[in-house]
C-alpha atoms as an extended CHARMM CRD file, in Angstrom:
* protein
*
       286  EXT
         1         1  GLY       CA            111.5910000000       34.7040000000       68.8200000000  PROA      1               0.0000000000
         2         2  LYS       CA            112.8400000000       31.5720000000       68.6450000000  PROA      2               0.0000000000
         3         3  ASN       CA            112.4080000000       30.6620000000       64.8420000000  PROA      3               0.0000000000
         4         4  GLY       CA            115.0700000000       33.5720000000       64.1450000000  PROA      4               0.0000000000
         5         5  GLU       CA            111.6800000000       36.3280000000       63.8290000000  PROA      5               0.0000000000
         6         6  ALA       CA            113.2930000000       39.9060000000       64.6120000000  PROA      6               0.0000000000
         7         7  LYS       CA            111.6100000000       41.4230000000       67.7990000000  PROA      7               0.0000000000
         8         8  HSD       CA            112.4310000000       44.8330000000       67.0010000000  PROA      8               0.0000000000
         9         9  VAL       CA            111.9450000000       45.6300000000       63.0740000000  PROA      9               0.0000000000
        10        10  PHE       CA            113.2040000000       49.3580000000       62.1340000000  PROA      10              0.0000000000
        11        11  LYS       CA            113.0440000000       51.4670000000       59.2960000000  PROA      11              0.0000000000
        12        12  LEU       CA            115.6360000000       53.9930000000       58.6700000000  PROA      12              0.0000000000
        13        13  SER       CA            115.5260000000       56.6440000000       56.7050000000  PROA      13              0.0000000000
        14        14  ASN       CA            118.5150000000       58.5490000000       54.5950000000  PROA      14              0.0000000000
        15        15  VAL       CA            118.8380000000       61.0460000000       51.8050000000  PROA      15              0.0000000000
        16        16  PHE       CA            121.9200000000       59.6950000000       50.4080000000  PROA      16              0.0000000000
        17        17  THR       CA            122.8160000000       57.5150000000       47.6460000000  PROA      17              0.0000000000
        18        18  PRO       CA            123.3690000000       54.1890000000       48.4270000000  PROA      18              0.0000000000
        19        19  ASP       CA            126.9790000000       54.2180000000       47.1450000000  PROA      19              0.0000000000
        20        20  GLN       CA            127.9140000000       57.1840000000       49.2840000000  PROA      20              0.0000000000
        21        21  PRO       CA            129.6330000000       56.8210000000       52.5680000000  PROA      21              0.0000000000
        22        22  LEU       CA            126.6430000000       57.5010000000       55.1740000000  PROA      22              0.0000000000
        23        23  ASN       CA            124.5380000000       54.7020000000       53.4390000000  PROA      23              0.0000000000
        24        24  VAL       CA            127.3560000000       52.3050000000       53.0280000000  PROA      24              0.0000000000
        25        25  ALA       CA            127.8920000000       52.7580000000       57.0420000000  PROA      25              0.0000000000
        26        26  LEU       CA            125.0850000000       52.5860000000       57.9090000000  PROA      26              0.0000000000
        27        27  GLU       CA            124.4460000000       49.5080000000       56.2410000000  PROA      27              0.0000000000
        28        28  GLU       CA            127.0090000000       47.6530000000       58.0110000000  PROA      28              0.0000000000
        29        29  VAL       CA            125.7980000000       49.3320000000       61.3420000000  PROA      29              0.0000000000
        30        30  ALA       CA            122.4280000000       47.4290000000       60.8890000000  PROA      30              0.0000000000
        31        31  LYS       CA            124.1130000000       44.4210000000       59.5830000000  PROA      31              0.0000000000
        32        32  ASN       CA            126.1710000000       44.3920000000       62.9080000000  PROA      32              0.0000000000
        33        33  ILE       CA            123.7930000000       45.1480000000       65.0150000000  PROA      33              0.0000000000
        34        34  ASN       CA            121.4710000000       42.1880000000       63.4990000000  PROA      34              0.0000000000
        35        35  GLU       CA            124.4010000000       39.8600000000       64.2260000000  PROA      35              0.0000000000
        36        36  ARG       CA            125.1750000000       41.0100000000       67.8580000000  PROA      36              0.0000000000
        37        37  THR       CA            121.4420000000       40.8070000000       68.8770000000  PROA      37              0.0000000000
        38        38  ASN       CA            121.1580000000       37.1870000000       67.2320000000  PROA      38              0.0000000000
        39        39  GLY       CA            118.3470000000       38.6850000000       64.7610000000  PROA      39              0.0000000000
        40        40  ALA       CA            116.1880000000       40.4810000000       67.7770000000  PROA      40              0.0000000000
        41        41  ILE       CA            116.9490000000       43.9030000000       66.0170000000  PROA      41              0.0000000000
        42        42  GLU       CA            116.5390000000       44.2590000000       62.5170000000  PROA      42              0.0000000000
        43        43  ILE       CA            117.1860000000       47.7270000000       60.6390000000  PROA      43              0.0000000000
        44        44  GLN       CA            115.7260000000       47.9310000000       57.1030000000  PROA      44              0.0000000000
        45        45  ILE       CA            117.6110000000       51.0600000000       55.4440000000  PROA      45              0.0000000000
        46        46  TYR       CA            115.8520000000       53.0020000000       52.8910000000  PROA      46              0.0000000000
        47        47  PRO       CA            118.3100000000       55.4390000000       50.9550000000  PROA      47              0.0000000000
        48        48  ASN       CA            117.4360000000       58.1290000000       48.6040000000  PROA      48              0.0000000000
        49        49  GLY       CA            114.7230000000       59.8000000000       50.6830000000  PROA      49              0.0000000000
        50        50  GLU       CA            112.8910000000       56.7300000000       49.5690000000  PROA      50              0.0000000000
        51        51  ILE       CA            110.5260000000       57.3000000000       52.6330000000  PROA      51              0.0000000000
        52        52  ALA       CA            110.2390000000       59.7330000000       55.4890000000  PROA      52              0.0000000000
        53        53  ALA       CA            112.6170000000       62.0690000000       56.1260000000  PROA      53              0.0000000000
        54        54  TYR       CA            113.7480000000       65.5300000000       57.1940000000  PROA      54              0.0000000000
        55        55  LYS       CA            110.6180000000       66.9600000000       59.4800000000  PROA      55              0.0000000000
        56        56  ASP       CA            108.3520000000       63.8230000000       58.7850000000  PROA      56              0.0000000000
        57        57  GLY       CA            110.8960000000       61.4810000000       59.5320000000  PROA      57              0.0000000000
        58        58  VAL       CA            111.0770000000       63.4680000000       63.3470000000  PROA      58              0.0000000000
        59        59  GLU       CA            107.5140000000       63.6130000000       63.5060000000  PROA      59              0.0000000000
        60        60  LEU       CA            107.4850000000       59.6890000000       63.1430000000  PROA      60              0.0000000000
        61        61  VAL       CA            110.0680000000       59.2190000000       65.8730000000  PROA      61              0.0000000000
        62        62  LEU       CA            108.0710000000       61.1770000000       68.2710000000  PROA      62              0.0000000000
        63        63  ARG       CA            104.5810000000       59.4560000000       67.1940000000  PROA      63              0.0000000000
        64        64  GLY       CA            106.7580000000       55.8430000000       68.6680000000  PROA      64              0.0000000000
        65        65  ALA       CA            107.0810000000       54.4460000000       65.2830000000  PROA      65              0.0000000000
        66        66  HSD       CA            109.8610000000       51.5960000000       64.9930000000  PROA      66              0.0000000000
        67        67  PHE       CA            111.8110000000       54.2230000000       62.9760000000  PROA      67              0.0000000000
        68        68  ILE       CA            115.4100000000       55.9530000000       63.2060000000  PROA      68              0.0000000000
        69        69  SER       CA            115.9830000000       59.1920000000       61.7520000000  PROA      69              0.0000000000
        70        70  ASN       CA            119.0450000000       60.1930000000       60.2370000000  PROA      70              0.0000000000
        71        71  GLU       CA            118.6980000000       63.7110000000       59.7820000000  PROA      71              0.0000000000
        72        72  ASP       CA            121.1190000000       67.2980000000       60.4660000000  PROA      72              0.0000000000
        73        73  PRO       CA            120.5980000000       67.5700000000       63.8370000000  PROA      73              0.0000000000
        74        74  SER       CA            118.7320000000       71.1530000000       63.4590000000  PROA      74              0.0000000000
        75        75  TYR       CA            115.6570000000       69.2710000000       62.9250000000  PROA      75              0.0000000000
        76        76  ILE       CA            116.0170000000       67.9830000000       66.3040000000  PROA      76              0.0000000000
        77        77  GLY       CA            116.2110000000       71.4900000000       67.1960000000  PROA      77              0.0000000000
        78        78  ASP       CA            112.6880000000       72.3080000000       66.4310000000  PROA      78              0.0000000000
        79        79  TYR       CA            111.9600000000       70.5870000000       69.8850000000  PROA      79              0.0000000000
        80        80  VAL       CA            115.2520000000       71.1320000000       71.8640000000  PROA      80              0.0000000000
        81        81  PRO       CA            116.9260000000       74.2650000000       70.4300000000  PROA      81              0.0000000000
        82        82  GLU       CA            120.2830000000       73.7280000000       71.5670000000  PROA      82              0.0000000000
        83        83  TYR       CA            120.9230000000       71.3550000000       68.7770000000  PROA      83              0.0000000000
        84        84  LYS       CA            120.7130000000       74.2890000000       66.1290000000  PROA      84              0.0000000000
        85        85  ALA       CA            123.3800000000       76.0820000000       68.3460000000  PROA      85              0.0000000000
        86        86  LEU       CA            125.4910000000       73.3610000000       68.1910000000  PROA      86              0.0000000000
        87        87  VAL       CA            125.0590000000       72.8410000000       64.3280000000  PROA      87              0.0000000000
        88        88  GLY       CA            125.0750000000       76.7920000000       63.7590000000  PROA      88              0.0000000000
        89        89  PRO       CA            127.0770000000       78.6150000000       60.8450000000  PROA      89              0.0000000000
        90        90  MET       CA            130.7550000000       79.0860000000       60.7330000000  PROA      90              0.0000000000
        91        91  LEU       CA            131.5870000000       77.1150000000       64.3870000000  PROA      91              0.0000000000
        92        92  TYR       CA            133.8610000000       74.5460000000       63.0180000000  PROA      92              0.0000000000
        93        93  GLU       CA            136.9230000000       74.4140000000       60.7080000000  PROA      93              0.0000000000
        94        94  THR       CA            137.1650000000       70.7850000000       60.5540000000  PROA      94              0.0000000000
        95        95  MET       CA            134.7340000000       67.3890000000       61.2880000000  PROA      95              0.0000000000
        96        96  ASP       CA            137.2130000000       66.4360000000       64.3490000000  PROA      96              0.0000000000
        97        97  GLU       CA            136.4870000000       69.6740000000       66.2450000000  PROA      97              0.0000000000
        98        98  TYR       CA            132.8780000000       68.5460000000       65.5590000000  PROA      98              0.0000000000
        99        99  SER       CA            133.2800000000       65.0880000000       66.8600000000  PROA      99              0.0000000000
       100       100  ALA       CA            134.8160000000       66.1990000000       69.8000000000  PROA      100             0.0000000000
       101       101  MET       CA            131.9860000000       68.9080000000       70.6420000000  PROA      101             0.0000000000
       102       102  CYS       CA            129.6590000000       65.9700000000       70.3380000000  PROA      102             0.0000000000
       103       103  GLN       CA            131.3870000000       63.9890000000       73.3610000000  PROA      103             0.0000000000
       104       104  SER       CA            131.3710000000       66.9740000000       75.4070000000  PROA      104             0.0000000000
       105       105  ASP       CA            129.3860000000       67.5220000000       78.9040000000  PROA      105             0.0000000000
       106       106  TYR       CA            127.4660000000       70.0450000000       77.3660000000  PROA      106             0.0000000000
       107       107  VAL       CA            126.1960000000       68.2010000000       74.4190000000  PROA      107             0.0000000000
       108       108  LYS       CA            125.3780000000       64.8820000000       76.7650000000  PROA      108             0.0000000000
       109       109  GLU       CA            122.8450000000       67.3290000000       78.5630000000  PROA      109             0.0000000000
       110       110  ILE       CA            121.4020000000       68.4370000000       75.9140000000  PROA      110             0.0000000000
       111       111  ASN       CA            120.8670000000       64.6650000000       74.6390000000  PROA      111             0.0000000000
       112       112  LYS       CA            119.2250000000       64.1930000000       78.2570000000  PROA      112             0.0000000000
       113       113  LYS       CA            116.9480000000       67.2880000000       77.1380000000  PROA      113             0.0000000000
       114       114  ALA       CA            116.0310000000       65.4820000000       73.9590000000  PROA      114             0.0000000000
       115       115  GLU       CA            115.0280000000       62.1280000000       75.8670000000  PROA      115             0.0000000000
       116       116  GLU       CA            112.8900000000       64.3820000000       78.1790000000  PROA      116             0.0000000000
       117       117  LYS       CA            111.0520000000       65.4680000000       75.0990000000  PROA      117             0.0000000000
       118       118  GLY       CA            110.5500000000       61.3060000000       73.8560000000  PROA      118             0.0000000000
       119       119  ILE       CA            113.6230000000       61.7770000000       71.3390000000  PROA      119             0.0000000000
       120       120  LYS       CA            116.7240000000       59.0270000000       71.7650000000  PROA      120             0.0000000000
       121       121  VAL       CA            120.1110000000       60.4520000000       69.9390000000  PROA      121             0.0000000000
       122       122  LEU       CA            121.9520000000       57.7910000000       69.2010000000  PROA      122             0.0000000000
       123       123  ALA       CA            124.7180000000       59.7030000000       67.5450000000  PROA      123             0.0000000000
       124       124  LEU       CA            125.1840000000       63.4220000000       66.2170000000  PROA      124             0.0000000000
       125       125  ASP       CA            128.3230000000       63.4180000000       64.0870000000  PROA      125             0.0000000000
       126       126  TYR       CA            127.7100000000       60.7760000000       60.8980000000  PROA      126             0.0000000000
       127       127  CYS       CA            129.0580000000       63.6740000000       59.0770000000  PROA      127             0.0000000000
       128       128  PHE       CA            129.3880000000       64.1600000000       54.9150000000  PROA      128             0.0000000000
       129       129  GLY       CA            131.8020000000       66.7000000000       54.4090000000  PROA      129             0.0000000000
       130       130  PHE       CA            131.4990000000       70.7350000000       54.8700000000  PROA      130             0.0000000000
       131       131  ARG       CA            128.9800000000       72.3180000000       52.7120000000  PROA      131             0.0000000000
       132       132  HSD       CA            129.7810000000       75.2500000000       50.3160000000  PROA      132             0.0000000000
       133       133  ILE       CA            128.3250000000       77.5280000000       47.9540000000  PROA      133             0.0000000000
       134       134  VAL       CA            127.6280000000       75.5840000000       44.2970000000  PROA      134             0.0000000000
       135       135  ALA       CA            126.6320000000       77.6820000000       41.8280000000  PROA      135             0.0000000000
       136       136  ASN       CA            126.8520000000       79.2490000000       38.1500000000  PROA      136             0.0000000000
       137       137  LYS       CA            129.8010000000       82.1400000000       39.3360000000  PROA      137             0.0000000000
       138       138  PRO       CA            132.4330000000       82.5110000000       41.6910000000  PROA      138             0.0000000000
       139       139  VAL       CA            131.2630000000       83.6830000000       44.9720000000  PROA      139             0.0000000000
       140       140  LYS       CA            134.5010000000       85.3680000000       47.2190000000  PROA      140             0.0000000000
       141       141  THR       CA            132.1290000000       87.9060000000       49.1960000000  PROA      141             0.0000000000
       142       142  PRO       CA            128.4580000000       88.4570000000       50.6170000000  PROA      142             0.0000000000
       143       143  GLU       CA            128.1420000000       90.9670000000       47.7190000000  PROA      143             0.0000000000
       144       144  ASP       CA            128.7870000000       88.1990000000       45.1340000000  PROA      144             0.0000000000
       145       145  LEU       CA            125.2870000000       86.5130000000       46.8250000000  PROA      145             0.0000000000
       146       146  LYS       CA            123.1320000000       89.5720000000       46.3470000000  PROA      146             0.0000000000
       147       147  GLY       CA            120.1740000000       88.1680000000       44.1600000000  PROA      147             0.0000000000
       148       148  VAL       CA            121.2850000000       84.7320000000       43.8460000000  PROA      148             0.0000000000
       149       149  LYS       CA            119.2550000000       82.5530000000       44.3000000000  PROA      149             0.0000000000
       150       150  LEU       CA            120.4970000000       79.4290000000       46.1340000000  PROA      150             0.0000000000
       151       151  ARG       CA            118.3100000000       75.9840000000       46.9230000000  PROA      151             0.0000000000
       152       152  VAL       CA            118.0880000000       74.9450000000       50.4850000000  PROA      152             0.0000000000
       153       153  PRO       CA            116.5450000000       72.4630000000       53.0210000000  PROA      153             0.0000000000
       154       154  LYS       CA            113.1400000000       73.6660000000       54.2750000000  PROA      154             0.0000000000
       155       155  SER       CA            115.1480000000       74.5770000000       57.5880000000  PROA      155             0.0000000000
       156       156  ASP       CA            114.6720000000       77.6680000000       59.2240000000  PROA      156             0.0000000000
       157       157  LEU       CA            118.6960000000       77.7500000000       60.1770000000  PROA      157             0.0000000000
       158       158  TRP       CA            119.3880000000       77.3890000000       56.6120000000  PROA      158             0.0000000000
       159       159  ILE       CA            116.8750000000       80.3680000000       55.3000000000  PROA      159             0.0000000000
       160       160  ASP       CA            118.3640000000       82.4330000000       58.2510000000  PROA      160             0.0000000000
       161       161  THR       CA            121.9630000000       81.6230000000       57.5730000000  PROA      161             0.0000000000
       162       162  LEU       CA            122.1860000000       81.8890000000       53.9440000000  PROA      162             0.0000000000
       163       163  THR       CA            119.7690000000       85.1890000000       54.1630000000  PROA      163             0.0000000000
       164       164  ALA       CA            122.4830000000       86.3950000000       56.4680000000  PROA      164             0.0000000000
       165       165  MET       CA            125.1630000000       85.3930000000       53.8860000000  PROA      165             0.0000000000
       166       166  GLY       CA            123.3230000000       87.8340000000       51.2870000000  PROA      166             0.0000000000
       167       167  ALA       CA            121.6040000000       84.9740000000       49.0910000000  PROA      167             0.0000000000
       168       168  THR       CA            118.0350000000       84.4530000000       48.3610000000  PROA      168             0.0000000000
       169       169  PRO       CA            117.1540000000       81.2620000000       50.1160000000  PROA      169             0.0000000000
       170       170  VAL       CA            114.7540000000       78.6670000000       47.7970000000  PROA      170             0.0000000000
       171       171  PRO       CA            113.2680000000       75.8690000000       50.0460000000  PROA      171             0.0000000000
       172       172  MET       CA            112.9320000000       72.8960000000       48.0810000000  PROA      172             0.0000000000
       173       173  ALA       CA            113.1160000000       68.8510000000       48.1430000000  PROA      173             0.0000000000
       174       174  TRP       CA            116.5660000000       67.7340000000       47.3040000000  PROA      174             0.0000000000
       175       175  SER       CA            114.8220000000       65.7840000000       44.6110000000  PROA      175             0.0000000000
       176       176  GLU       CA            113.8160000000       68.6960000000       42.9450000000  PROA      176             0.0000000000
       177       177  VAL       CA            117.4560000000       70.4150000000       42.6970000000  PROA      177             0.0000000000
       178       178  TYR       CA            118.7000000000       68.8570000000       39.5770000000  PROA      178             0.0000000000
       179       179  SER       CA            115.5960000000       70.2710000000       37.2220000000  PROA      179             0.0000000000
       180       180  ALA       CA            115.4910000000       73.3880000000       39.2710000000  PROA      180             0.0000000000
       181       181  LEU       CA            119.2630000000       74.2600000000       37.8440000000  PROA      181             0.0000000000
       182       182  GLN       CA            118.7300000000       73.2780000000       34.6600000000  PROA      182             0.0000000000
       183       183  GLN       CA            115.4000000000       75.2840000000       34.2640000000  PROA      183             0.0000000000
       184       184  GLY       CA            117.2190000000       78.1130000000       35.9050000000  PROA      184             0.0000000000
       185       185  VAL       CA            114.5390000000       78.3320000000       38.8570000000  PROA      185             0.0000000000
       186       186  ILE       CA            117.6690000000       78.6670000000       41.0310000000  PROA      186             0.0000000000
       187       187  ASP       CA            121.3110000000       79.6040000000       40.5420000000  PROA      187             0.0000000000
       188       188  GLY       CA            122.9160000000       77.1820000000       42.7010000000  PROA      188             0.0000000000
       189       189  LEU       CA            122.8770000000       75.4050000000       46.1570000000  PROA      189             0.0000000000
       190       190  GLU       CA            124.9630000000       74.6780000000       48.9290000000  PROA      190             0.0000000000
       191       191  THR       CA            126.0300000000       71.1540000000       49.6280000000  PROA      191             0.0000000000
       192       192  SER       CA            129.2530000000       68.9870000000       50.2940000000  PROA      192             0.0000000000
       193       193  ILE       CA            131.7260000000       68.5120000000       47.3240000000  PROA      193             0.0000000000
       194       194  SER       CA            130.4860000000       64.7020000000       47.5520000000  PROA      194             0.0000000000
       195       195  ASP       CA            127.2100000000       65.4980000000       46.6810000000  PROA      195             0.0000000000
       196       196  VAL       CA            127.8770000000       67.3680000000       43.4450000000  PROA      196             0.0000000000
       197       197  ALA       CA            130.1800000000       64.5060000000       42.3850000000  PROA      197             0.0000000000
       198       198  ALA       CA            127.4720000000       62.1090000000       43.0510000000  PROA      198             0.0000000000
       199       199  ASN       CA            124.5060000000       63.7410000000       41.9630000000  PROA      199             0.0000000000
       200       200  GLN       CA            126.2980000000       64.5990000000       38.8730000000  PROA      200             0.0000000000
       201       201  LEU       CA            125.3330000000       68.2860000000       39.4650000000  PROA      201             0.0000000000
       202       202  GLN       CA            129.1300000000       69.3360000000       37.6490000000  PROA      202             0.0000000000
       203       203  GLU       CA            127.1760000000       69.0570000000       34.6550000000  PROA      203             0.0000000000
       204       204  ILE       CA            125.1210000000       72.3230000000       35.2870000000  PROA      204             0.0000000000
       205       205  VAL       CA            127.5320000000       74.0800000000       37.6480000000  PROA      205             0.0000000000
       206       206  LYS       CA            130.8690000000       74.7840000000       37.6010000000  PROA      206             0.0000000000
       207       207  HSD       CA            131.7840000000       76.8140000000       40.6110000000  PROA      207             0.0000000000
       208       208  ILE       CA            132.5810000000       75.5940000000       44.2970000000  PROA      208             0.0000000000
       209       209  SER       CA            133.4480000000       78.5500000000       46.6500000000  PROA      209             0.0000000000
       210       210  LEU       CA            134.5900000000       77.1260000000       49.3190000000  PROA      210             0.0000000000
       211       211  THR       CA            132.5150000000       78.8160000000       52.3260000000  PROA      211             0.0000000000
       212       212  GLY       CA            132.4720000000       75.6760000000       54.6750000000  PROA      212             0.0000000000
       213       213  HSD       CA            129.3350000000       77.5290000000       56.0580000000  PROA      213             0.0000000000
       214       214  PHE       CA            127.8850000000       74.2690000000       58.1510000000  PROA      214             0.0000000000
       215       215  CYS       CA            129.5310000000       71.1370000000       59.0090000000  PROA      215             0.0000000000
       216       216  GLY       CA            127.8000000000       68.8110000000       57.0990000000  PROA      216             0.0000000000
       217       217  THR       CA            126.2130000000       66.4210000000       59.6920000000  PROA      217             0.0000000000
       218       218  THR       CA            123.3180000000       64.0810000000       60.7230000000  PROA      218             0.0000000000
       219       219  CYS       CA            122.1000000000       62.4430000000       63.7260000000  PROA      219             0.0000000000
       220       220  ILE       CA            120.7470000000       59.2850000000       64.4350000000  PROA      220             0.0000000000
       221       221  ALA       CA            117.4530000000       59.3020000000       66.5710000000  PROA      221             0.0000000000
       222       222  LEU       CA            114.3020000000       56.8310000000       67.8610000000  PROA      222             0.0000000000
       223       223  SER       CA            111.6550000000       57.0380000000       69.8340000000  PROA      223             0.0000000000
       224       224  ASN       CA            112.5230000000       56.9970000000       73.5530000000  PROA      224             0.0000000000
       225       225  GLU       CA            109.6210000000       54.9850000000       74.1020000000  PROA      225             0.0000000000
       226       226  VAL       CA            110.7470000000       52.2380000000       72.1890000000  PROA      226             0.0000000000
       227       227  TRP       CA            114.1470000000       52.5010000000       73.0760000000  PROA      227             0.0000000000
       228       228  LYS       CA            112.8670000000       51.5820000000       76.6990000000  PROA      228             0.0000000000
       229       229  THR       CA            111.5420000000       48.3520000000       74.9690000000  PROA      229             0.0000000000
       230       230  LEU       CA            114.7470000000       47.0120000000       74.2680000000  PROA      230             0.0000000000
       231       231  THR       CA            116.6290000000       45.3050000000       77.1840000000  PROA      231             0.0000000000
       232       232  PRO       CA            120.0890000000       46.9080000000       78.6560000000  PROA      232             0.0000000000
       233       233  GLU       CA            122.3020000000       44.4590000000       76.6250000000  PROA      233             0.0000000000
       234       234  GLN       CA            120.3330000000       45.2000000000       73.2010000000  PROA      234             0.0000000000
       235       235  GLN       CA            120.8210000000       49.1820000000       74.0290000000  PROA      235             0.0000000000
       236       236  LYS       CA            124.3670000000       49.0170000000       74.5500000000  PROA      236             0.0000000000
       237       237  ILE       CA            125.0860000000       46.8490000000       71.3790000000  PROA      237             0.0000000000
       238       238  MET       CA            122.9730000000       50.1590000000       69.4020000000  PROA      238             0.0000000000
       239       239  GLU       CA            124.8800000000       52.3370000000       71.3890000000  PROA      239             0.0000000000
       240       240  GLU       CA            128.4930000000       50.9150000000       70.2840000000  PROA      240             0.0000000000
       241       241  GLU       CA            127.6200000000       49.9330000000       66.8540000000  PROA      241             0.0000000000
       242       242  PHE       CA            126.3840000000       53.4710000000       66.1480000000  PROA      242             0.0000000000
       243       243  ALA       CA            129.1760000000       55.5160000000       67.4960000000  PROA      243             0.0000000000
       244       244  ALA       CA            131.7540000000       53.1770000000       65.9810000000  PROA      244             0.0000000000
       245       245  GLY       CA            129.7360000000       53.4810000000       62.4050000000  PROA      245             0.0000000000
       246       246  ALA       CA            130.3390000000       57.3190000000       62.7840000000  PROA      246             0.0000000000
       247       247  ILE       CA            133.9850000000       57.0840000000       63.0050000000  PROA      247             0.0000000000
       248       248  LYS       CA            134.2270000000       54.5230000000       60.3080000000  PROA      248             0.0000000000
       249       249  ASN       CA            131.6380000000       57.0210000000       58.1060000000  PROA      249             0.0000000000
       250       250  ASN       CA            133.8340000000       60.1300000000       58.7130000000  PROA      250             0.0000000000
       251       251  GLU       CA            136.9630000000       58.5620000000       57.5370000000  PROA      251             0.0000000000
       252       252  MET       CA            135.7080000000       57.2330000000       54.7170000000  PROA      252             0.0000000000
       253       253  VAL       CA            133.8410000000       60.5280000000       53.9640000000  PROA      253             0.0000000000
       254       254  LYS       CA            137.3470000000       62.7130000000       54.1720000000  PROA      254             0.0000000000
       255       255  GLU       CA            138.6120000000       59.7200000000       51.5450000000  PROA      255             0.0000000000
       256       256  GLN       CA            135.8570000000       60.2130000000       49.0950000000  PROA      256             0.0000000000
       257       257  GLU       CA            136.1940000000       63.9250000000       49.1680000000  PROA      257             0.0000000000
       258       258  ALA       CA            139.5040000000       64.1320000000       48.0170000000  PROA      258             0.0000000000
       259       259  LYS       CA            138.9010000000       61.5820000000       45.0610000000  PROA      259             0.0000000000
       260       260  ASP       CA            135.8440000000       63.7000000000       44.3400000000  PROA      260             0.0000000000
       261       261  ARG       CA            137.4710000000       67.0720000000       44.2150000000  PROA      261             0.0000000000
       262       262  LYS       CA            140.1480000000       65.6200000000       42.1100000000  PROA      262             0.0000000000
       263       263  MET       CA            137.2870000000       64.0410000000       39.5120000000  PROA      263             0.0000000000
       264       264  LEU       CA            135.1990000000       67.5240000000       39.7020000000  PROA      264             0.0000000000
       265       265  GLU       CA            138.4420000000       69.3720000000       38.9090000000  PROA      265             0.0000000000
       266       266  GLU       CA            139.1790000000       67.0770000000       35.8580000000  PROA      266             0.0000000000
       267       267  SER       CA            135.8380000000       67.8740000000       34.6610000000  PROA      267             0.0000000000
       268       268  GLY       CA            136.2540000000       71.8240000000       34.5080000000  PROA      268             0.0000000000
       269       269  VAL       CA            134.8920000000       72.7920000000       37.5710000000  PROA      269             0.0000000000
       270       270  GLN       CA            136.2970000000       75.2930000000       39.4660000000  PROA      270             0.0000000000
       271       271  PHE       CA            136.9930000000       75.9240000000       43.3500000000  PROA      271             0.0000000000
       272       272  HSD       CA            137.3920000000       79.3370000000       44.4970000000  PROA      272             0.0000000000
       273       273  GLU       CA            138.7790000000       80.4490000000       48.1360000000  PROA      273             0.0000000000
       274       274  VAL       CA            136.6360000000       83.0800000000       49.7410000000  PROA      274             0.0000000000
       275       275  ASP       CA            136.8120000000       85.9640000000       52.1370000000  PROA      275             0.0000000000
       276       276  LEU       CA            135.9040000000       83.6400000000       55.0520000000  PROA      276             0.0000000000
       277       277  GLU       CA            136.0520000000       86.8840000000       57.7870000000  PROA      277             0.0000000000
       278       278  SER       CA            133.2030000000       88.8510000000       56.1100000000  PROA      278             0.0000000000
       279       279  PHE       CA            130.7660000000       85.7200000000       56.2010000000  PROA      279             0.0000000000
       280       280  ARG       CA            131.6210000000       85.2010000000       59.6140000000  PROA      280             0.0000000000
       281       281  GLU       CA            130.6610000000       88.6910000000       60.6590000000  PROA      281             0.0000000000
       282       282  ARG       CA            127.3250000000       88.0940000000       58.3200000000  PROA      282             0.0000000000
       283       283  THR       CA            126.1550000000       85.0440000000       60.2280000000  PROA      283             0.0000000000
       284       284  ALA       CA            127.2850000000       86.1980000000       63.6420000000  PROA      284             0.0000000000
       285       285  VAL       CA            123.3090000000       87.1090000000       64.1610000000  PROA      285             0.0000000000
       286       286  VAL       CA            122.4970000000       83.4280000000       63.4840000000  PROA      286             0.0000000000
């Protein structure tokens, strides 16, 4: 409106801490979009999973809410199965490999399919580091995971992957992880190095085994119906800013992870190389 009121107010939910690169990058994207649209688009960001996340977030998108979902692409994979293949286990060795894949014609085709299902995907590569096994003992081979209870997100892709890797997956909300570790309900989890540091999990678990089984990533998605109500110029600004934000985020993540690894090593966490080939064989079925 003329008096500076936003025409479009979106809520964007993420499960990262306010200081983690992902949230920092998204805050900057929101600020840039607001400035470039002269206040017509306001994006309010809620970190720490304060509002709807995971499946609930994607459902809000499908219902046509003014909501921007920031989730692992496998959650859109419930509607367009190819996304699950895109982020499947043991596929990438660097974040850059994955980002390059996201620019491919193959992925552009999948994004078109998502639009047909009512989901507009603006980015797929807001990465947060590779995910590793974080537990109360070193893990070198699938045999070492026998009977080991690991927290996983409530996602079939995770449950299937960690089962294939030899573990006993325990689906639970991220907010319950710390107390579940303390009480011995779980023996560990799988997450990124920086997530361990940001959530001070090194107080309880002292071993990180470098499986790198998933490239930890999130996508940016909103309702295609709502998207169509934006002007072409506003759409272009949103596309440009979310794309630029992903590049900036991934650079910050690399720097943060190097710092975090050093800090964790100094606080007594041991990092272990694993027999990657044995895990690749096991996860091939997934």
